[in-house]
LODO-809796 format. One line per 10 residues: their letters; for each residue x, z, y negated of N, C-alpha, C, CB. Coordinates in steps of 0.2 Angstrom, whole numbers. Glycine has a CB too. Layout:
BEGIN
A) X,Z,Y,X,Z,Y,X,Z,Y,X,Z,Y; ...
END
This chain:
BEGIN
MSHRNHRLTV) -216,-59,-215,-218,-52,-214,-225,-51,-215,-214,-47,-220; -228,-46,-212,-235,-45,-212,-237,-41,-218,-238,-42,-205; -244,-41,-219,-246,-36,-225,-245,-29,-223,-254,-37,-225; -245,-27,-217,-244,-20,-215,-236,-18,-217,-245,-19,-208; -232,-23,-215,-225,-21,-216,-223,-21,-224,-220,-27,-213; -226,-25,-228,-225,-24,-235,-228,-18,-238,-229,-30,-239; -234,-16,-235,-237,-10,-238,-233,-4,-235,-244,-9,-235; -230,-4,-229,-226,2,-227,-219,2,-231,-224,1,-219; -217,-4,-233,-211,-4,-237,-212,0,-244,-208,-11,-238; -217,-2,-247,-219,1,-253,-220,8,-252,-226,-3,-256
LFIGLAAAAG) -224,10,-247,-225,17,-246,-219,21,-245,-229,18,-239; -214,18,-241,-208,22,-240,-203,22,-246,-204,18,-234; -204,17,-250,-200,18,-257,-203,23,-261,-200,11,-260; -210,23,-261,-213,29,-265,-211,36,-263,-220,27,-265; -212,36,-256,-210,43,-253,-203,45,-255,-211,43,-246; -198,40,-254,-191,42,-256,-190,44,-263,-187,36,-254; -194,40,-267,-193,42,-275,-196,49,-276,-197,37,-279; -202,51,-273,-205,57,-273,-201,63,-271,-212,57,-270; -198,61,-265,-193,66,-262,-187,68,-266,-191,64,-255; -185,63,-269,-179,64,-274,-181,68,-280,-176,57,-276
AVITLLIAPQ) -187,66,-283,-189,70,-288,-191,77,-287,-196,67,-291; -193,79,-281,-195,85,-279,-188,89,-278,-199,86,-272; -183,86,-275,-177,89,-274,-173,91,-280,-172,85,-269; -174,86,-285,-171,87,-292,-174,93,-295,-171,81,-296; -181,93,-295,-184,99,-298,-183,106,-295,-192,97,-298; -182,106,-288,-181,112,-285,-174,115,-287,-182,111,-278; -169,110,-288,-163,113,-290,-162,115,-297,-158,107,-289; -166,112,-301,-166,114,-308,-169,121,-309,-171,109,-313; -166,125,-314,-168,132,-315,-174,133,-319,-163,136,-318; -180,135,-316,-186,136,-320,-190,141,-316,-191,129,-320
SGKQMRRTLR) -195,144,-320,-199,149,-317,-204,146,-312,-203,153,-323; -207,150,-308,-211,148,-303,-217,144,-306,-214,153,-299; -220,147,-311,-226,143,-314,-224,137,-317,-229,148,-320; -219,137,-321,-216,130,-324,-215,125,-318,-210,131,-328; -212,127,-313,-210,123,-307,-216,120,-304,-206,127,-302; -221,124,-303,-228,121,-300,-231,116,-305,-232,127,-299; -231,118,-311,-234,113,-316,-230,107,-316,-234,116,-323; -223,107,-316,-219,101,-317,-220,97,-310,-212,103,-318; -220,100,-305,-221,97,-298,-228,93,-298,-220,102,-292; -233,97,-300,-240,94,-300,-240,87,-305,-245,99,-303
RKYEGARDTV) -237,88,-311,-237,82,-315,-233,76,-312,-234,84,-322; -227,78,-309,-223,73,-306,-226,69,-300,-216,76,-304; -229,74,-296,-233,71,-290,-238,66,-292,-236,77,-286; -242,68,-297,-248,64,-300,-245,57,-303,-252,68,-305; -240,58,-306,-237,52,-309,-234,47,-304,-231,54,-314; -231,50,-299,-228,46,-293,-234,43,-289,-223,51,-289; -239,47,-288,-244,44,-284,-248,38,-288,-250,50,-283; -248,39,-294,-251,33,-298,-247,27,-298,-253,35,-305; -240,28,-298,-235,23,-298,-235,19,-292,-228,25,-300; -235,23,-286,-235,20,-280,-242,17,-278,-234,26,-274
EGLGNRASDW) -247,19,-280,-254,16,-280,-254,9,-283,-259,21,-282; -251,9,-289,-251,3,-293,-246,-2,-290,-248,5,-300; -241,0,-288,-236,-4,-284,-239,-7,-278,-229,-1,-282; -243,-3,-274,-246,-5,-268,-251,-11,-270,-249,0,-265; -255,-9,-275,-260,-14,-277,-257,-21,-279,-264,-11,-283; -252,-20,-283,-248,-26,-285,-246,-30,-280,-243,-25,-290; -242,-27,-275,-239,-30,-269,-245,-33,-265,-236,-25,-265; -250,-30,-264,-256,-33,-261,-259,-39,-264,-262,-28,-260; -259,-39,-271,-261,-45,-274,-256,-51,-273,-262,-43,-282; -250,-49,-274,-245,-54,-273,-245,-57,-266,-238,-52,-274
IDKGSELAEK) -246,-53,-261,-247,-56,-254,-253,-60,-253,-247,-50,-249; -259,-58,-256,-265,-62,-256,-264,-69,-259,-271,-58,-259; -260,-69,-265,-259,-75,-269,-255,-80,-265,-256,-74,-276; -249,-77,-262,-245,-80,-258,-248,-83,-252,-239,-76,-255; -253,-80,-249,-257,-82,-243,-261,-88,-245,-261,-77,-240; -264,-87,-251,-269,-93,-254,-265,-99,-255,-272,-90,-260; -259,-98,-258,-255,-104,-259,-252,-107,-253,-249,-102,-264; -250,-103,-248,-248,-106,-242,-254,-110,-238,-246,-100,-237; -260,-107,-239,-266,-110,-236,-267,-117,-239,-272,-106,-236; -267,-117,-246,-268,-123,-250,-263,-129,-248,-267,-122,-257
AKRKIA) -256,-126,-247,-251,-131,-246,-252,-134,-238,-244,-128,-246; -254,-129,-234,-256,-131,-227,-261,-137,-227,-258,-125,-223; -266,-136,-231,-272,-141,-231,-270,-147,-234,-278,-138,-235; -265,-147,-239,-263,-153,-242,-259,-157,-237,-259,-152,-248; -255,-154,-233,-250,-157,-228,-254,-160,-222,-245,-152,-225; -260,-156,-220,-264,-158,-214,-268,-164,-216,-267,-152,-212
END
């Protein structure tokens, strides 16, 4: 799988989680002001989480590529 496919997978997982959180919050009975505040906090938390997961996935991909390159040099 390419770097792009991994990043897209992480992005879609994050978007699905965010959509689920928004739907849950919209169903829950709250005032408009409370709802906006809650949505903002959840969005910021989800954004940070997805960003962190994306960074970790990118690091893992880079490490895997480095290890594969080292193994390739040893074999050649």
